[in-house]
FISEVO-587696 format. One record per residue (C-alpha): residue number from 1; residue in one letter; x, y, z. Coordinates in nm, 3 decimals, decimal comma, always signed. Layout:
N
(NUM; 'A'; (X; Y; Z))
...
***
This chain:
182
(1; 'M'; (+19,400; +16,724; +9,512))
(2; 'T'; (+19,283; +17,083; +9,505))
(3; 'P'; (+19,568; +17,328; +9,580))
(4; 'G'; (+19,545; +17,455; +9,939))
(5; 'A'; (+19,338; +17,159; +10,058))
(6; 'V'; (+19,458; +16,877; +10,273))
(7; 'P'; (+19,347; +16,517; +10,237))
(8; 'A'; (+19,107; +16,501; +10,533))
(9; 'T'; (+19,382; +16,471; +10,792))
(10; 'I'; (+19,268; +16,731; +11,044))
(11; 'G'; (+19,105; +16,587; +11,352))
(12; 'V'; (+19,133; +16,357; +11,644))
(13; 'E'; (+19,425; +16,118; +11,664))
(14; 'I'; (+19,311; +15,767; +11,741))
(15; 'D'; (+19,431; +15,648; +12,080))
(16; 'L'; (+19,488; +15,274; +12,041))
(17; 'D'; (+19,447; +15,220; +12,415))
(18; 'V'; (+19,095; +15,363; +12,385))
(19; 'V'; (+19,032; +15,140; +12,082))
(20; 'R'; (+19,146; +14,831; +12,272))
(21; 'E'; (+18,920; +14,926; +12,563))
(22; 'M'; (+18,626; +14,970; +12,323))
(23; 'L'; (+18,695; +14,629; +12,172))
(24; 'T'; (+18,660; +14,451; +12,508))
(25; 'Q'; (+18,282; +14,456; +12,460))
(26; 'F'; (+18,321; +14,228; +12,156))
(27; 'K'; (+18,367; +13,871; +12,279))
(28; 'P'; (+18,323; +13,626; +11,993))
(29; 'R'; (+18,262; +13,263; +12,085))
(30; 'D'; (+18,395; +13,130; +11,756))
(31; 'H'; (+18,545; +13,230; +11,420))
(32; 'Q'; (+18,204; +13,287; +11,256))
(33; 'E'; (+18,091; +13,522; +11,531))
(34; 'A'; (+18,425; +13,705; +11,512))
(35; 'Q'; (+18,365; +13,768; +11,141))
(36; 'E'; (+18,016; +13,899; +11,219))
(37; 'L'; (+18,151; +14,139; +11,482))
(38; 'I'; (+18,401; +14,311; +11,252))
(39; 'L'; (+18,146; +14,562; +11,121))
(40; 'A'; (+18,010; +14,638; +11,468))
(41; 'A'; (+18,362; +14,702; +11,598))
(42; 'L'; (+18,446; +14,926; +11,303))
(43; 'Q'; (+18,119; +15,118; +11,350))
(44; 'E'; (+18,198; +15,176; +11,716))
(45; 'I'; (+18,542; +15,317; +11,635))
(46; 'N'; (+18,413; +15,521; +11,339))
(47; 'E'; (+18,139; +15,679; +11,552))
(48; 'H'; (+18,376; +15,758; +11,837))
(49; 'F'; (+18,666; +15,905; +11,639))
(50; 'G'; (+18,498; +15,993; +11,308))
(51; 'Y'; (+18,724; +15,754; +11,117))
(52; 'V'; (+18,913; +15,426; +11,149))
(53; 'S'; (+19,290; +15,440; +11,104))
(54; 'L'; (+19,495; +15,148; +10,975))
(55; 'P'; (+19,640; +15,084; +11,324))
(56; 'A'; (+19,284; +15,079; +11,466))
(57; 'A'; (+19,178; +14,833; +11,194))
(58; 'E'; (+19,478; +14,618; +11,285))
(59; 'A'; (+19,370; +14,628; +11,651))
(60; 'V'; (+19,024; +14,504; +11,547))
(61; 'A'; (+19,183; +14,219; +11,352))
(62; 'E'; (+19,406; +14,123; +11,643))
(63; 'H'; (+19,121; +14,135; +11,894))
(64; 'L'; (+18,884; +13,931; +11,678))
(65; 'G'; (+19,148; +13,686; +11,559))
(66; 'T'; (+19,118; +13,765; +11,190))
(67; 'T'; (+19,345; +13,920; +10,929))
(68; 'A'; (+19,406; +14,291; +10,892))
(69; 'S'; (+19,335; +14,257; +10,519))
(70; 'R'; (+18,985; +14,118; +10,596))
(71; 'V'; (+18,911; +14,408; +10,831))
(72; 'F'; (+19,057; +14,670; +10,596))
(73; 'G'; (+18,864; +14,518; +10,304))
(74; 'L'; (+18,536; +14,572; +10,489))
(75; 'L'; (+18,648; +14,913; +10,610))
(76; 'T'; (+18,712; +15,036; +10,257))
(77; 'F'; (+18,410; +14,862; +10,101))
(78; 'Y'; (+18,141; +15,046; +10,298))
(79; 'A'; (+18,094; +15,416; +10,221))
(80; 'D'; (+17,991; +15,501; +10,579))
(81; 'F'; (+18,342; +15,432; +10,706))
(82; 'R'; (+18,618; +15,687; +10,677))
(83; 'T'; (+18,988; +15,607; +10,689))
(84; 'K'; (+19,093; +15,968; +10,747))
(85; 'P'; (+18,977; +16,218; +11,009))
(86; 'R'; (+18,707; +16,470; +10,931))
(87; 'G'; (+18,719; +16,845; +10,965))
(88; 'Q'; (+18,522; +17,024; +11,235))
(89; 'H'; (+18,212; +17,017; +11,011))
(90; 'F'; (+18,115; +16,735; +10,778))
(91; 'M'; (+17,898; +16,781; +10,470))
(92; 'L'; (+17,732; +16,530; +10,242))
(93; 'L'; (+17,651; +16,694; +9,910))
(94; 'C'; (+17,391; +16,505; +9,706))
(95; 'H'; (+17,492; +16,468; +9,342))
(96; 'G'; (+17,214; +16,227; +9,248))
(97; 'M'; (+17,003; +16,273; +8,937))
(98; 'S'; (+16,755; +16,531; +9,073))
(99; 'C'; (+17,020; +16,731; +9,256))
(100; 'Y'; (+17,245; +16,725; +8,951))
(101; 'A'; (+16,962; +16,842; +8,724))
(102; 'L'; (+16,883; +17,126; +8,964))
(103; 'G'; (+17,236; +17,255; +9,016))
(104; 'S'; (+17,449; +17,038; +9,244))
(105; 'Q'; (+17,733; +17,058; +8,991))
(106; 'Q'; (+17,742; +17,435; +9,057))
(107; 'L'; (+17,779; +17,364; +9,429))
(108; 'V'; (+18,062; +17,118; +9,362))
(109; 'Q'; (+18,234; +17,385; +9,152))
(110; 'E'; (+18,175; +17,642; +9,426))
(111; 'L'; (+18,350; +17,414; +9,676))
(112; 'Q'; (+18,658; +17,424; +9,456))
(113; 'D'; (+18,640; +17,792; +9,362))
(114; 'T'; (+18,550; +17,946; +9,698))
(115; 'W'; (+18,635; +17,687; +9,960))
(116; 'G'; (+18,938; +17,530; +9,789))
(117; 'I'; (+18,830; +17,169; +9,833))
(118; 'A'; (+18,701; +16,879; +9,629))
(119; 'D'; (+18,525; +16,555; +9,719))
(120; 'G'; (+18,690; +16,382; +10,015))
(121; 'E'; (+18,902; +16,682; +10,109))
(122; 'T'; (+18,916; +16,906; +10,413))
(123; 'T'; (+18,971; +17,281; +10,410))
(124; 'E'; (+19,322; +17,390; +10,504))
(125; 'D'; (+19,195; +17,532; +10,834))
(126; 'G'; (+19,031; +17,200; +10,924))
(127; 'Q'; (+18,683; +17,348; +10,938))
(128; 'L'; (+18,502; +17,153; +10,666))
(129; 'T'; (+18,522; +16,809; +10,507))
(130; 'V'; (+18,301; +16,731; +10,210))
(131; 'Q'; (+18,178; +16,405; +10,066))
(132; 'V'; (+17,995; +16,418; +9,734))
(133; 'V'; (+17,732; +16,144; +9,720))
(134; 'N'; (+17,670; +16,026; +9,365))
(135; 'G'; (+17,367; +15,827; +9,475))
(136; 'C'; (+17,043; +15,977; +9,597))
(137; 'L'; (+17,001; +16,100; +9,955))
(138; 'G'; (+16,624; +16,074; +9,915))
(139; 'V'; (+16,535; +16,442; +9,941))
(140; 'C'; (+16,473; +16,505; +9,572))
(141; 'D'; (+16,190; +16,750; +9,637))
(142; 'R'; (+16,445; +16,987; +9,796))
(143; 'A'; (+16,722; +16,953; +9,537))
(144; 'P'; (+17,000; +17,052; +9,534))
(145; 'F'; (+17,049; +16,926; +9,885))
(146; 'I'; (+17,320; +16,893; +10,153))
(147; 'K'; (+17,344; +16,743; +10,499))
(148; 'L'; (+17,579; +16,953; +10,710))
(149; 'D'; (+17,655; +16,789; +11,044))
(150; 'A'; (+17,301; +16,684; +11,150))
(151; 'D'; (+17,120; +16,963; +10,965))
(152; 'Y'; (+16,949; +16,930; +10,629))
(153; 'H'; (+16,949; +17,213; +10,374))
(154; 'G'; (+16,776; +17,209; +10,039))
(155; 'D'; (+16,666; +17,425; +9,747))
(156; 'L'; (+17,016; +17,571; +9,752))
(157; 'S'; (+17,153; +17,837; +9,522))
(158; 'V'; (+17,527; +17,906; +9,521))
(159; 'A'; (+17,464; +18,209; +9,745))
(160; 'S'; (+17,249; +18,022; +9,998))
(161; 'F'; (+17,496; +17,729; +9,995))
(162; 'N'; (+17,783; +17,963; +10,090))
(163; 'E'; (+17,569; +18,128; +10,356))
(164; 'V'; (+17,482; +17,792; +10,515))
(165; 'L'; (+17,850; +17,696; +10,529))
(166; 'R'; (+17,963; +18,034; +10,666))
(167; 'R'; (+17,695; +18,032; +10,937))
(168; 'A'; (+17,779; +17,678; +11,048))
(169; 'I'; (+18,149; +17,755; +11,073))
(170; 'A'; (+18,085; +18,083; +11,258))
(171; 'A'; (+17,850; +17,910; +11,503))
(172; 'G'; (+18,112; +17,655; +11,606))
(173; 'G'; (+18,009; +17,309; +11,713))
(174; 'S'; (+18,089; +17,011; +11,498))
(175; 'W'; (+17,960; +16,691; +11,344))
(176; 'K'; (+18,069; +16,515; +11,666))
(177; 'D'; (+17,820; +16,720; +11,868))
(178; 'A'; (+17,549; +16,655; +11,613))
(179; 'D'; (+17,526; +16,286; +11,538))
(180; 'H'; (+17,863; +16,111; +11,557))
(181; 'G'; (+17,899; +16,135; +11,184))
(182; 'H'; (+17,578; +15,999; +11,032))
***
C-alpha cells in the first residue's frame, strides 16, 4: 500500500437492517431461482452503498438460502463489485493498450507521486478512490482516458489530469450523486 493512503475504507457503513429490507424484494421459488438472484441482490446492495461488505454478503446468503462462500465467490469474481467503501469521488483509469501507449502509465505514477494512492486505494482524506482498468474502456480515440464519477475525460496530460481531479474535488458532489457507481 502507498504510504499515507488507506485501503478504500472511507465511506458509508452498511446498515444490515437496510440490507435485509432491500432483500425482501427477492423471493425465490426454488434453489435454482435463489442462485440466479444472488447477482441481482449483490448489485442492489453495491449500487446503494457503493460496496458489499462481508456481513451484507452473509445476509444475502441467509436470505436466499445459500452459502456465504457461494455469495462471496461471486462477489469477488466480478470486477463491478467492491468489497470496500469508495471515497467521495471514484475514478476508473484506463490502462488498456491505447491508453498505455499514449501515457496512462504517467497518470498512474502521478497518482502515487501527487495524490499518494495506487490502484484500489483511497486518499487519506477520503476524497478519491481509484481503480486502474487493465482492459479497454472503449474510448481509445481519446487516450489516455478516465471516468471520474459519471464524467468522461480524455486526451489527458499529467497537468490536465491533475486539474480534472482538483476541480472535481473542489466542486463537491460524489459518485453517488452521479450514477450509483457505474
